[in-house]
ZAVEX-705319 format. One record per residue: residue number from 1; x, y, z negated of N, C-alpha, C in turn. Coordinates in nm, 2 decimals. Layout:
REC   torke   n.east   n.north     n.up   ca.east   ca.north    ca.up   c.east   c.north     c.up
REC     NUM        X         Y        Z         X          Y        Z        X         Y        Z
...
END
This chain:
REC   torke   n.east   n.north     n.up   ca.east   ca.north    ca.up   c.east   c.north     c.up
REC       1     0.07     -0.12    -0.01     -0.01       0.00     0.03     0.09      0.09     0.02
REC       2     0.07      0.20     0.10      0.13       0.38     0.08     0.14      0.43    -0.05
REC       3     0.23      0.47    -0.07      0.21       0.57    -0.18     0.11      0.69    -0.20
REC       4     0.01      0.71    -0.27     -0.06       0.81    -0.24    -0.02      0.93    -0.30
REC       5    -0.04      1.07    -0.20      0.03       1.17    -0.26    -0.09      1.29    -0.27
REC       6    -0.07      1.38    -0.38     -0.12       1.52    -0.33     0.00      1.60    -0.35
REC       7    -0.03      1.69    -0.24      0.08       1.78    -0.21     0.04      1.90    -0.25
REC       8     0.08      1.98    -0.34      0.08       2.14    -0.37     0.21      2.20    -0.34
REC       9     0.15      2.32    -0.26      0.27       2.41    -0.22     0.21      2.53    -0.14
REC      10     0.25      2.63    -0.11      0.22       2.76    -0.06     0.29      2.83     0.03
REC      11     0.43      2.83     0.04      0.47       2.90     0.14     0.57      2.83     0.25
REC      12     0.63      2.90     0.31      0.67       2.84     0.43     0.81      2.75     0.39
REC      13     0.87      2.76     0.27      0.97       2.65     0.22     0.92      2.52     0.17
REC      14     0.79      2.53     0.15      0.75       2.39     0.13     0.67      2.31     0.27
REC      15     0.69      2.38     0.38      0.64       2.29     0.49     0.71      2.19     0.55
REC      16     0.86      2.21     0.55      0.94       2.08     0.61     0.92      1.95     0.50
REC      17     0.92      2.00     0.38      0.89       1.87     0.30     0.74      1.81     0.32
REC      18     0.62      1.90     0.33      0.49       1.85     0.35     0.48      1.74     0.48
REC      19     0.58      1.81     0.60      0.55       1.74     0.73     0.64      1.62     0.71
REC      20     0.75      1.61     0.67      0.81       1.46     0.64     0.78      1.39     0.55
REC      21     0.71      1.43     0.46      0.63       1.30     0.40     0.49      1.25     0.45
REC      22     0.45      1.33     0.51      0.32       1.31     0.61     0.40      1.20     0.74
REC      23     0.48      1.25     0.76      0.53       1.12     0.86     0.57      1.01     0.81
REC      24     0.60      0.96     0.72      0.65       0.84     0.66     0.54      0.74     0.66
REC      25     0.55      0.60     0.69      0.47       0.50     0.71     0.42      0.45     0.55
REC      26     0.54      0.46     0.47      0.50       0.42     0.32     0.44      0.56     0.24
REC      27     0.42      0.65     0.26      0.36       0.74     0.23     0.19      0.80     0.29
REC      28     0.10      0.81     0.21     -0.01       0.88     0.23    -0.04      0.99     0.18
REC      29    -0.04      1.12     0.25     -0.08       1.24     0.18    -0.20      1.26     0.21
REC      30    -0.27      1.24     0.04     -0.43       1.23     0.06    -0.51      1.40     0.07
REC      31    -0.40      1.49     0.03     -0.46       1.60     0.06    -0.37      1.72     0.00
REC      32    -0.38      1.83     0.06     -0.28       1.95     0.01    -0.36      2.04    -0.05
REC      33    -0.29      2.08    -0.18     -0.35       2.17    -0.25    -0.24      2.32    -0.23
REC      34    -0.33      2.41    -0.20     -0.24       2.53    -0.18    -0.34      2.70    -0.24
REC      35    -0.26      2.80    -0.26     -0.32       2.89    -0.31    -0.42      2.94    -0.22
REC      36    -0.51      3.03    -0.26     -0.63       3.07    -0.17    -0.56      3.18    -0.05
REC      37    -0.63      3.20     0.05     -0.64       3.31     0.14    -0.61      3.45     0.07
REC      38    -0.49      3.53     0.12     -0.49       3.63     0.04    -0.47      3.74     0.14
REC      39    -0.51      3.89     0.11     -0.45       3.99     0.21    -0.33      4.00     0.23
REC      40    -0.23      4.00     0.34     -0.09       4.01     0.34    -0.09      4.14     0.43
REC      41     0.04      4.19     0.41      0.09       4.30     0.54     0.07      4.44     0.50
REC      42     0.10      4.52     0.60      0.02       4.67     0.60    -0.11      4.65     0.62
REC      43    -0.16      4.58     0.70     -0.30       4.59     0.73    -0.36      4.54     0.66
REC      44    -0.34      4.46     0.54     -0.38       4.38     0.41    -0.48      4.29     0.45
REC      45    -0.48      4.21     0.61     -0.58       4.14     0.65    -0.57      3.98     0.60
REC      46    -0.67      3.94     0.56     -0.65       3.81     0.49    -0.61      3.71     0.58
REC      47    -0.50      3.62     0.56     -0.43       3.52     0.60    -0.39      3.39     0.51
REC      48    -0.43      3.30     0.59     -0.39       3.16     0.50    -0.25      3.13     0.46
REC      49    -0.19      3.06     0.37     -0.07       3.00     0.33    -0.02      2.92     0.45
REC      50     0.10      2.95     0.48      0.20       2.85     0.57     0.18      2.72     0.53
REC      51     0.16      2.65     0.40      0.14       2.51     0.35    -0.04      2.49     0.41
REC      52    -0.12      2.54     0.44     -0.23       2.53     0.47    -0.23      2.50     0.59
REC      53    -0.20      2.62     0.67     -0.16       2.59     0.81    -0.10      2.48     0.89
REC      54     0.01      2.43     0.79      0.05       2.31     0.86    -0.01      2.18     0.82
REC      55    -0.08      2.19     0.71     -0.16       2.07     0.68    -0.29      2.05     0.75
REC      56    -0.38      2.14     0.82     -0.49       2.16     0.89    -0.43      2.11     1.05
REC      57    -0.32      2.16     1.08     -0.25       2.10     1.21    -0.21      1.96     1.19
REC      58    -0.19      1.90     1.09     -0.15       1.74     1.07    -0.26      1.66     1.02
REC      59    -0.41      1.75     1.06     -0.53       1.66     1.00    -0.54      1.62     0.88
REC      60    -0.46      1.71     0.76     -0.49       1.65     0.63    -0.58      1.76     0.56
REC      61    -0.69      1.71     0.46     -0.75       1.79     0.40    -0.68      1.89     0.29
REC      62    -0.72      2.01     0.29     -0.66       2.13     0.18    -0.79      2.15     0.13
REC      63    -0.72      2.20    -0.02     -0.81       2.26    -0.09    -0.74      2.34    -0.19
REC      64    -0.80      2.46    -0.22     -0.75       2.57    -0.23    -0.82      2.65    -0.35
REC      65    -0.79      2.58    -0.48     -0.86       2.65    -0.58    -0.86      2.77    -0.64
REC      66    -0.91      2.87    -0.69     -0.87       3.03    -0.73    -0.82      2.98    -0.85
REC      67    -0.86      2.90    -0.95     -0.77       2.88    -1.08    -0.73      2.71    -1.08
REC      68    -0.65      2.70    -1.09     -0.58       2.59    -1.13    -0.59      2.49    -1.24
REC      69    -0.65      2.58    -1.37     -0.69       2.51    -1.48    -0.87      2.51    -1.49
REC      70    -0.90      2.52    -1.39     -1.06       2.49    -1.39    -1.12      2.35    -1.38
REC      71    -1.19      2.32    -1.45     -1.25       2.21    -1.47    -1.28      2.14    -1.35
REC      72    -1.33      2.20    -1.22     -1.36       2.14    -1.10    -1.22      2.09    -1.05
REC      73    -1.11      2.18    -1.06     -1.00       2.15    -1.03    -0.95      2.00    -1.08
REC      74    -0.98      2.02    -1.19     -0.91       1.86    -1.27    -1.03      1.76    -1.19
REC      75    -1.12      1.77    -1.15     -1.23       1.67    -1.15    -1.17      1.63    -0.96
REC      76    -1.14      1.72    -0.91     -1.06       1.71    -0.79    -0.96      1.57    -0.79
REC      77    -0.86      1.63    -0.87     -0.75       1.54    -0.91    -0.78      1.41    -0.89
REC      78    -0.90      1.40    -1.00     -0.93       1.26    -1.07    -0.98      1.17    -0.95
REC      79    -1.08      1.23    -0.89     -1.13       1.18    -0.78    -1.04      1.12    -0.71
REC      80    -0.95      1.21    -0.66     -0.84       1.15    -0.54    -0.75      1.05    -0.60
REC      81    -0.75      1.05    -0.73     -0.65       0.92    -0.80    -0.51      0.93    -0.73
REC      82    -0.43      1.02    -0.74     -0.30       1.00    -0.65    -0.22      0.91    -0.74
REC      83    -0.11      0.85    -0.66      0.01       0.80    -0.76     0.10      0.90    -0.79
REC      84     0.12      0.99    -0.72      0.20       1.11    -0.76     0.14      1.25    -0.70
REC      85     0.20      1.34    -0.78      0.18       1.47    -0.72     0.31      1.56    -0.69
REC      86     0.32      1.58    -0.54      0.45       1.64    -0.51     0.43      1.81    -0.51
REC      87     0.53      1.89    -0.60      0.49       2.02    -0.59     0.60      2.11    -0.54
REC      88     0.59      2.19    -0.44      0.72       2.25    -0.41     0.65      2.42    -0.38
REC      89     0.71      2.53    -0.46      0.69       2.66    -0.46     0.52      2.66    -0.45
REC      90     0.44      2.59    -0.53      0.30       2.64    -0.53     0.29      2.77    -0.61
REC      91     0.34      2.81    -0.72      0.32       2.93    -0.77     0.25      2.97    -0.88
REC      92     0.24      2.82    -0.94      0.10       2.81    -1.05     0.18      2.74    -1.18
REC      93     0.16      2.76    -1.29      0.21       2.67    -1.42     0.09      2.57    -1.42
REC      94     0.14      2.44    -1.40      0.04       2.33    -1.40    -0.02      2.30    -1.58
REC      95    -0.14      2.32    -1.57     -0.21       2.27    -1.71    -0.16      2.10    -1.75
REC      96    -0.15      2.08    -1.89     -0.13       1.95    -1.94    -0.23      1.86    -1.89
REC      97    -0.37      1.89    -1.87     -0.46       1.80    -1.84    -0.43      1.75    -1.71
REC      98    -0.36      1.83    -1.63     -0.34       1.76    -1.48    -0.21      1.66    -1.47
REC      99    -0.12      1.73    -1.55     -0.02       1.64    -1.57    -0.01      1.50    -1.59
REC     100    -0.11      1.51    -1.65     -0.12       1.33    -1.71    -0.23      1.24    -1.59
REC     101    -0.28      1.32    -1.46     -0.33       1.20    -1.36    -0.28      1.13    -1.29
REC     102    -0.17      1.16    -1.22     -0.08       1.08    -1.15    -0.01      0.98    -1.23
REC     103     0.01      0.84    -1.21      0.06       0.77    -1.26     0.24      0.77    -1.27
REC     104     0.26      0.84    -1.18      0.41       0.86    -1.17     0.45      1.04    -1.18
REC     105     0.39      1.08    -1.22      0.38       1.22    -1.29     0.36      1.30    -1.15
REC     106     0.46      1.43    -1.20      0.41       1.53    -1.07     0.59      1.59    -1.07
REC     107     0.62      1.55    -0.94      0.77       1.58    -0.92     0.75      1.73    -0.82
REC     108     0.87      1.80    -0.90      0.91       1.93    -0.86     1.02      1.93    -0.73
REC     109     1.03      2.01    -0.61      1.15       2.03    -0.56     1.19      2.18    -0.58
REC     110     1.29      2.20    -0.65      1.37       2.33    -0.68     1.45      2.34    -0.61
REC     111     1.48      2.49    -0.58      1.57       2.53    -0.47     1.70      2.60    -0.57
REC     112     1.77      2.52    -0.67      1.88       2.54    -0.74     1.98      2.43    -0.77
REC     113     2.06      2.43    -0.81      2.12       2.35    -0.90     2.09      2.35    -1.07
REC     114     1.93      2.29    -1.10      1.91       2.31    -1.21     2.01      2.27    -1.33
REC     115     2.02      2.33    -1.47      1.93       2.42    -1.51     1.96      2.58    -1.47
REC     116     2.05      2.62    -1.39      2.10       2.73    -1.30     1.95      2.76    -1.21
REC     117     1.92      2.93    -1.26      1.86       2.98    -1.18     1.71      2.90    -1.19
REC     118     1.67      2.89    -1.32      1.52       2.87    -1.33     1.46      2.98    -1.30
REC     119     1.32      2.96    -1.21      1.22       3.08    -1.21     1.18      3.09    -1.05
REC     120     1.12      3.19    -1.02      1.05       3.21    -0.88     1.15      3.25    -0.77
REC     121     1.27      3.31    -0.79      1.36       3.34    -0.69     1.47      3.28    -0.70
REC     122     1.52      3.18    -0.69      1.67       3.12    -0.73     1.74      3.13    -0.61
REC     123     1.71      3.13    -0.49      1.80       3.17    -0.40     1.85      3.31    -0.38
REC     124     1.75      3.39    -0.41      1.78       3.55    -0.42     1.90      3.57    -0.50
REC     125     1.89      3.54    -0.64      1.96       3.56    -0.74     2.11      3.50    -0.73
REC     126     2.06      3.35    -0.67      2.24       3.29    -0.67     2.28      3.40    -0.55
REC     127     2.24      3.42    -0.44      2.32       3.50    -0.35     2.34      3.65    -0.41
REC     128     2.27      3.71    -0.46      2.30       3.84    -0.56     2.41      3.85    -0.64
REC     129     2.41      3.75    -0.71      2.55       3.71    -0.80     2.66      3.69    -0.75
REC     130     2.63      3.65    -0.64      2.80       3.63    -0.56     2.80      3.47    -0.59
REC     131     2.72      3.40    -0.57      2.75       3.24    -0.60     2.78      3.21    -0.45
REC     132     2.89      3.09    -0.48      2.95       3.02    -0.32     2.84      2.88    -0.30
REC     133     2.80      2.81    -0.40      2.70       2.72    -0.35     2.59      2.73    -0.46
REC     134     2.49      2.64    -0.37      2.37       2.64    -0.42     2.30      2.50    -0.43
REC     135     2.17      2.50    -0.41      2.13       2.36    -0.39     1.99      2.33    -0.43
REC     136     2.01      2.17    -0.45      1.84       2.15    -0.46     1.83      2.04    -0.59
REC     137     1.73      2.04    -0.64      1.69       1.95    -0.79     1.55      1.90    -0.76
REC     138     1.52      1.79    -0.79      1.40       1.72    -0.80     1.40      1.69    -0.94
REC     139     1.28      1.68    -1.01      1.26       1.71    -1.14     1.11      1.70    -1.16
REC     140     1.07      1.63    -1.29      0.95       1.61    -1.35     0.90      1.73    -1.37
REC     141     0.82      1.75    -1.36      0.71       1.91    -1.39     0.66      1.87    -1.59
REC     142     0.71      1.96    -1.66      0.67       1.97    -1.78     0.60      2.08    -1.82
REC     143     0.57      2.12    -1.95      0.47       2.23    -1.98     0.57      2.38    -1.96
REC     144     0.73      2.35    -1.96      0.77       2.45    -1.95     0.79      2.54    -1.82
REC     145     0.90      2.64    -1.81      0.93       2.70    -1.66     1.04      2.64    -1.60
REC     146     1.02      2.53    -1.51      1.17       2.48    -1.44     1.26      2.40    -1.54
REC     147     1.19      2.36    -1.65      1.25       2.29    -1.78     1.26      2.13    -1.76
REC     148     1.16      2.06    -1.65      1.16       1.90    -1.70     1.30      1.85    -1.65
REC     149     1.26      1.72    -1.71      1.39       1.60    -1.65     1.41      1.64    -1.48
REC     150     1.57      1.60    -1.46      1.60       1.63    -1.34     1.63      1.46    -1.31
REC     151     1.60      1.46    -1.16      1.60       1.34    -1.09     1.72      1.33    -0.99
REC     152     1.71      1.41    -0.91      1.82       1.41    -0.78     1.87      1.53    -0.78
REC     153     1.98      1.56    -0.71      2.02       1.68    -0.67     2.12      1.65    -0.56
REC     154     2.10      1.81    -0.51      2.20       1.78    -0.33     2.27      1.90    -0.35
REC     155     2.40      1.92    -0.35      2.47       2.04    -0.34     2.50      2.12    -0.21
REC     156     2.46      2.24    -0.20      2.49       2.31    -0.06     2.56      2.43    -0.09
REC     157     2.68      2.43     0.01      2.75       2.56     0.02     2.66      2.69     0.06
REC     158     2.68      2.80     0.01      2.65       2.93     0.05     2.75      2.99     0.15
REC     159     2.72      3.03     0.27      2.83       3.09     0.38     2.83      3.25     0.29
REC     160     2.94      3.27     0.32      2.98       3.42     0.29     2.89      3.51     0.36
REC     161     2.83      3.54     0.47      2.76       3.62     0.51     2.61      3.56     0.53
REC     162     2.58      3.45     0.45      2.44       3.42     0.47     2.35      3.48     0.41
REC     163     2.23      3.51     0.43      2.12       3.54     0.38     2.02      3.46     0.30
REC     164     1.95      3.52     0.22      1.83       3.46     0.15     1.76      3.38     0.25
REC     165     1.70      3.47     0.35      1.61       3.39     0.45     1.68      3.26     0.53
REC     166     1.83      3.30     0.55      1.89       3.16     0.61     1.90      3.09     0.53
REC     167     1.95      3.09     0.39      1.98       2.99     0.31     1.86      2.92     0.27
REC     168     1.74      2.98     0.25      1.59       2.91     0.24     1.56      2.84     0.34
REC     169     1.56      2.85     0.46      1.54       2.77     0.58     1.65      2.65     0.57
REC     170     1.76      2.66     0.55      1.84       2.55     0.51     1.79      2.46     0.42
REC     171     1.81      2.51     0.26      1.76       2.45     0.17     1.62      2.36     0.20
REC     172     1.50      2.42     0.24      1.37       2.37     0.29     1.42      2.22     0.39
REC     173     1.48      2.25     0.47      1.51       2.14     0.55     1.59      2.02     0.49
REC     174     1.68      2.04     0.41      1.76       1.95     0.32     1.66      1.90     0.21
REC     175     1.54      1.97     0.17      1.47       1.91     0.01     1.37      1.80     0.09
REC     176     1.36      1.81     0.22      1.25       1.70     0.25     1.30      1.57     0.24
REC     177     1.41      1.52     0.28      1.47       1.36     0.27     1.47      1.37     0.15
REC     178     1.53      1.47     0.04      1.58       1.44    -0.11     1.43      1.42    -0.16
REC     179     1.32      1.45    -0.16      1.18       1.43    -0.22     1.16      1.28    -0.16
REC     180     1.19      1.26    -0.03      1.14       1.12    -0.02     1.19      1.03    -0.09
REC     181     1.35      1.04    -0.07      1.44       0.96    -0.17     1.40      0.92    -0.31
REC     182     1.35      1.05    -0.38      1.32       1.05    -0.49     1.18      0.97    -0.50
REC     183     1.10      0.99    -0.39      0.93       0.92    -0.46     0.99      0.79    -0.45
REC     184     1.09      0.74    -0.33      1.10       0.59    -0.33     1.17      0.49    -0.45
REC     185     1.27      0.59    -0.47      1.33       0.55    -0.61     1.26      0.54    -0.73
REC     186     1.13      0.62    -0.70      1.05       0.64    -0.85     0.97      0.50    -0.81
REC     187     0.93      0.48    -0.72      0.84       0.37    -0.69     0.88      0.25    -0.72
REC     188     1.02      0.24    -0.71      1.12       0.08    -0.70     1.15      0.13    -0.86
REC     189     1.14      0.21    -0.96      1.20       0.23    -1.06     1.37      0.17    -1.07
REC     190     1.41      0.22    -0.98      1.58       0.25    -0.98     1.62      0.40    -0.98
REC     191     1.55      0.46    -1.03      1.59       0.64    -1.06     1.59      0.70    -1.22
REC     192     1.67      0.74    -1.29      1.67       0.77    -1.41     1.67      0.91    -1.44
REC     193     1.60      0.98    -1.51      1.60       1.12    -1.52     1.71      1.18    -1.62
REC     194     1.76      1.29    -1.62      1.85       1.35    -1.71     1.80      1.46    -1.73
REC     195     1.77      1.53    -1.92      1.77       1.61    -1.97     1.87      1.74    -1.95
REC     196     1.77      1.84    -1.92      1.85       1.95    -1.89     1.91      2.02    -2.02
REC     197     2.05      2.06    -2.00      2.10       2.14    -2.10     2.06      2.27    -2.13
REC     198     1.95      2.32    -2.20      1.91       2.47    -2.18     2.06      2.58    -2.27
REC     199     2.12      2.52    -2.28      2.26       2.62    -2.28     2.29      2.67    -2.19
REC     200     2.31      2.62    -2.09      2.33       2.66    -1.94     2.27      2.70    -1.85
REC     201     2.13      2.72    -1.91      2.03       2.78    -1.82     2.06      2.91    -1.80
REC     202     2.02      2.94    -1.67      2.00       3.12    -1.61     1.89      3.10    -1.58
REC     203     1.82      3.25    -1.58      1.68       3.28    -1.50     1.68      3.34    -1.34
REC     204     1.60      3.29    -1.31      1.58       3.42    -1.15     1.44      3.44    -1.13
REC     205     1.39      3.58    -1.22      1.26       3.60    -1.25     1.22      3.63    -1.07
REC     206     1.10      3.68    -1.07      1.05       3.73    -0.93     1.11      3.85    -0.92
REC     207     1.12      3.93    -0.80      1.18       4.01    -0.74     1.10      4.13    -0.79
REC     208     1.15      4.22    -0.83      1.07       4.36    -0.84     1.15      4.44    -0.72
REC     209     1.05      4.57    -0.71      1.10       4.68    -0.60     1.22      4.73    -0.65
REC     210     1.24      4.74    -0.77      1.37       4.82    -0.84     1.47      4.76    -0.82
REC     211     1.48      4.63    -0.80      1.60       4.51    -0.80     1.70      4.57    -0.65
REC     212     1.61      4.64    -0.54      1.68       4.66    -0.46     1.76      4.80    -0.44
REC     213     1.73      4.88    -0.56      1.81       5.01    -0.57     1.97      4.98    -0.57
REC     214     2.02      5.04    -0.52      2.17       5.04    -0.50     2.22      5.12    -0.58
REC     215     2.34      5.04    -0.66      2.40       5.12    -0.78     2.56      5.14    -0.72
REC     216     2.59      5.27    -0.65      2.71       5.28    -0.59     2.80      5.28    -0.69
REC     217     2.78      5.25    -0.84      2.91       5.25    -0.94     2.98      5.11    -0.91
REC     218     2.86      5.01    -0.84      2.91       4.87    -0.81     3.01      4.82    -0.71
REC     219     3.10      4.76    -0.72      3.21       4.73    -0.62     3.16      4.69    -0.45
REC     220     3.17      4.73    -0.37      3.11       4.70    -0.23     3.10      4.54    -0.21
REC     221     3.15      4.46    -0.22      3.11       4.30    -0.22     3.01      4.30    -0.31
REC     222     2.98      4.35    -0.44      2.88       4.35    -0.51     2.74      4.38    -0.46
REC     223     2.75      4.50    -0.39      2.63       4.56    -0.31     2.60      4.46    -0.19
REC     224     2.70      4.40    -0.13      2.69       4.35     0.00     2.61      4.22    -0.03
REC     225     2.64      4.16    -0.17      2.54       4.04    -0.20     2.40      4.06    -0.22
REC     226     2.37      4.20    -0.27      2.21       4.22    -0.29     2.20      4.24    -0.16
REC     227     2.23      4.30    -0.05      2.19       4.33     0.08     2.18      4.18     0.14
REC     228     2.25      4.10     0.12      2.20       3.95     0.18     2.12      3.89     0.11
REC     229     2.11      3.92    -0.03      1.98       3.84    -0.11     1.86      3.93    -0.12
REC     230     1.84      4.04    -0.07      1.69       4.09    -0.08     1.63      4.14     0.04
REC     231     1.67      4.09     0.15      1.59       4.08     0.30     1.54      3.99     0.28
REC     232     1.35      3.98     0.33      1.33       4.14     0.40     1.28      4.23     0.24
REC     233     1.25      4.19     0.16      1.20       4.24     0.06     1.25      4.20    -0.07
REC     234     1.30      4.34    -0.15      1.27       4.43    -0.16     1.34      4.53    -0.05
REC     235     1.45      4.47    -0.01      1.55       4.54     0.06     1.65      4.60     0.00
REC     236     1.75      4.67     0.04      1.86       4.74    -0.05     1.80      4.90     0.00
REC     237     1.79      4.99    -0.10      1.76       5.13    -0.08     1.83      5.22    -0.19
REC     238     1.85      5.33    -0.14      1.91       5.46    -0.22     1.82      5.57    -0.16
REC     239     1.89      5.68    -0.21      1.82       5.80    -0.16     1.91      5.91    -0.07
REC     240     1.89      5.97     0.05      1.97       6.06     0.12     1.90      6.18     0.11
REC     241     1.95      6.30     0.08      1.91       6.45     0.08     1.75      6.43     0.03
REC     242     1.76      6.36    -0.09      1.62       6.35    -0.16     1.51      6.23    -0.11
REC     243     1.53      6.17    -0.01      1.47       6.09     0.04     1.49      5.95     0.02
REC     244     1.43      5.85     0.04      1.43       5.71     0.00     1.50      5.67     0.15
REC     245     1.61      5.56     0.15      1.66       5.50     0.29     1.70      5.35     0.23
REC     246     1.67      5.29     0.34      1.72       5.12     0.35     1.87      5.12     0.41
REC     247     1.97      5.04     0.36      2.08       5.02     0.41     2.11      4.90     0.44
REC     248     2.19      4.87     0.56      2.30       4.77     0.58     2.39      4.78     0.61
REC     249     2.47      4.69     0.57      2.65       4.70     0.60     2.69      4.60     0.54
REC     250     2.85      4.61     0.53      2.91       4.51     0.49     3.08      4.58     0.41
REC     251     3.13      4.48     0.34      3.24       4.57     0.32     3.35      4.56     0.41
REC     252     3.44      4.67     0.36      3.56       4.68     0.45     3.67      4.74     0.36
REC     253     3.82      4.69     0.41      3.94       4.72     0.34     3.97      4.87     0.36
REC     254     3.89      4.99     0.30      3.94       5.08     0.32     3.94      5.16     0.19
REC     255     4.06      5.19     0.13      4.04       5.26     0.01     4.02      5.38     0.02
REC     256     3.95      5.50    -0.11      3.92       5.62    -0.09     3.93      5.65    -0.24
REC     257     3.94      5.79    -0.27      3.90       5.85    -0.38     3.79      5.95    -0.39
REC     258     3.69      5.89    -0.33      3.54       5.98    -0.30     3.50      5.92    -0.43
REC     259     3.40      6.01    -0.46      3.30       5.98    -0.56     3.17      5.85    -0.53
REC     260     3.14      5.77    -0.61      3.04       5.67    -0.57     2.91      5.71    -0.50
REC     261     2.87      5.70    -0.38      2.82       5.72    -0.25     2.84      5.81    -0.15
REC     262     2.96      5.85    -0.20      2.99       5.96    -0.07     3.00      5.88     0.05
REC     263     2.97      5.98     0.13      2.96       5.95     0.30     3.08      6.00     0.34
REC     264     3.15      5.88     0.42      3.30       5.94     0.47     3.28      5.89     0.64
REC     265     3.32      5.94     0.71      3.36       5.89     0.87     3.44      5.89     0.91
REC     266     3.50      5.75     0.96      3.63       5.69     1.04     3.64      5.68     1.13
REC     267     3.63      5.77     1.27      3.64       5.76     1.38     3.45      5.73     1.39
REC     268     3.45      5.58     1.48      3.32       5.58     1.50     3.20      5.52     1.36
REC     269     3.30      5.49     1.27      3.25       5.43     1.15     3.21      5.51     1.04
REC     270     3.08      5.44     0.97      3.01       5.54     0.88     3.05      5.48     0.75
REC     271     3.12      5.52     0.64      3.15       5.46     0.55     3.05      5.52     0.42
REC     272     3.06      5.41     0.32      3.00       5.45     0.19     3.10      5.42     0.08
REC     273     3.13      5.54    -0.01      3.21       5.50    -0.11     3.14      5.44    -0.20
REC     274     3.22      5.32    -0.25      3.12       5.23    -0.40     3.24      5.21    -0.49
REC     275     3.22      5.16    -0.61      3.28       5.16    -0.70     3.45      5.10    -0.70
REC     276     3.53      5.13    -0.80      3.67       5.06    -0.81     3.74      5.11    -0.66
REC     277     3.69      5.22    -0.57      3.75       5.24    -0.45     3.75      5.16    -0.36
REC     278     3.61      5.05    -0.34      3.63       4.98    -0.23     3.50      5.06    -0.16
REC     279     3.50      5.01    -0.04      3.40       5.08     0.06     3.27      4.99     0.12
REC     280     3.20      5.04     0.20      3.10       4.96     0.26     3.06      5.04     0.37
REC     281     3.11      4.97     0.48      3.10       5.01     0.65     2.94      4.99     0.68
REC     282     2.86      5.11     0.70      2.71       5.10     0.73     2.71      5.05     0.86
REC     283     2.61      4.93     0.90      2.56       4.90     1.01     2.42      4.99     1.06
REC     284     2.34      4.96     0.95      2.18       5.03     1.01     2.16      5.12     0.88
REC     285     2.09      5.20     0.92      2.03       5.28     0.81     1.83      5.34     0.84
REC     286     1.78      5.29     0.75      1.65       5.34     0.78     1.57      5.45     0.68
REC     287     1.56      5.56     0.71      1.51       5.66     0.63     1.35      5.61     0.64
REC     288     1.28      5.69     0.52      1.12       5.66     0.49     1.08      5.72     0.60
REC     289     0.97      5.62     0.67      0.91       5.65     0.75     0.95      5.66     0.87
REC     290     1.08      5.58     0.90      1.13       5.62     1.06     1.16      5.48     1.07
REC     291     1.20      5.45     1.19      1.28       5.33     1.23     1.39      5.30     1.17
REC     292     1.44      5.16     1.19      1.59       5.15     1.15     1.69      5.20     1.29
REC     293     1.78      5.24     1.26      1.88       5.30     1.34     2.01      5.24     1.33
REC     294     2.09      5.26     1.45      2.25       5.23     1.38     2.32      5.32     1.29
REC     295     2.43      5.30     1.23      2.49       5.40     1.13     2.51      5.53     1.25
REC     296     2.55      5.54     1.33      2.61       5.60     1.45     2.49      5.69     1.46
REC     297     2.38      5.64     1.52      2.25       5.72     1.50     2.19      5.79     1.42
REC     298     2.19      5.74     1.29      2.18       5.81     1.18     2.30      5.91     1.16
REC     299     2.41      5.90     1.16      2.51       6.03     1.17     2.49      6.14     1.23
REC     300     2.45      6.11     1.39      2.43       6.21     1.45     2.32      6.29     1.43
REC     301     2.18      6.23     1.40      2.08       6.26     1.37     2.08      6.36     1.24
REC     302     2.15      6.30     1.15      2.13       6.38     1.01     2.22      6.50     1.02
REC     303     2.34      6.49     1.10      2.44       6.60     1.13     2.51      6.59     1.00
REC     304     2.59      6.48     0.97      2.65       6.45     0.84     2.75      6.59     0.81
REC     305     2.76      6.62     0.68      2.86       6.74     0.64     2.95      6.70     0.52
REC     306     3.03      6.74     0.53      3.13       6.71     0.36     3.04      6.73     0.29
REC     307     3.06      6.63     0.18      2.97       6.66     0.09     2.87      6.59     0.07
REC     308     2.79      6.52     0.18      2.70       6.46     0.19     2.72      6.29     0.11
REC     309     2.60      6.27     0.04      2.62       6.16    -0.03     2.48      6.09    -0.04
REC     310     2.50      5.94    -0.08      2.39       5.86    -0.13     2.36      5.86    -0.23
REC     311     2.25      5.81    -0.28      2.19       5.84    -0.42     2.18      5.96    -0.52
REC     312     2.23      6.04    -0.46      2.22       6.17    -0.51     2.08      6.28    -0.51
REC     313     2.03      6.31    -0.61      1.87       6.36    -0.58     1.92      6.53    -0.54
END
């Protein structure tokens, strides 16, 4: 008999695992549980989560409870009687009553090497903090936030210029076979769990708008890590002549004695002075209410003059 699965997930990150499990002859994805359709984007038009779209295209039933703690949700799970529930970036804390339904438990795919980077944004914070490796962990869900017993891990190097979007896509693809292996070994009872060491834990909280504000006292490589980490949202931003602007750029080996945020032109290069005498060569600039332009176009349009700086009101 195929292993009967309920799959809980919401964003694009969860789609590769869903489709991989659905394609395996020894698994049966009985239902997909996703968060409700919600308004998104500038137009606030209602759109469905990517996992729902993928499930419907694959012919899998979809259930979208407004409240995961509702009695009707518990009834739905009990009626389907899954052997296991797979949860990948669903975005809700699961109540104890639901955790007791499947005989093999709830198995989560988390995009970090636990116990590091527990929380909603592990990929973003790993890159922002300058980590050179990340990975995936399958784990049993318990009542805490990513605190359950660990099952399998897979390490993945972070490229020096890799963005959060790029790393997330790679982790999503690598996580699909890792989850399948975890489920098969659980069914065969040849997998052991490992308790997390809470003393080694770090947190990866949800991103806030203010996380993207550039601190020009930071060194250029640290600012670059945040540029890579916080795309597409909240981005990395500062102010120029009192107006907000988003910046993209890379560190460059150019020493200076300018104050943090000072703008320096070097030939065709536009350089922003950072902490410890480090420099960030700008690639693109987007002033509030305008389109993104190259650093050279920004320089010409702004008519930069000595004394111009970012981050000064």
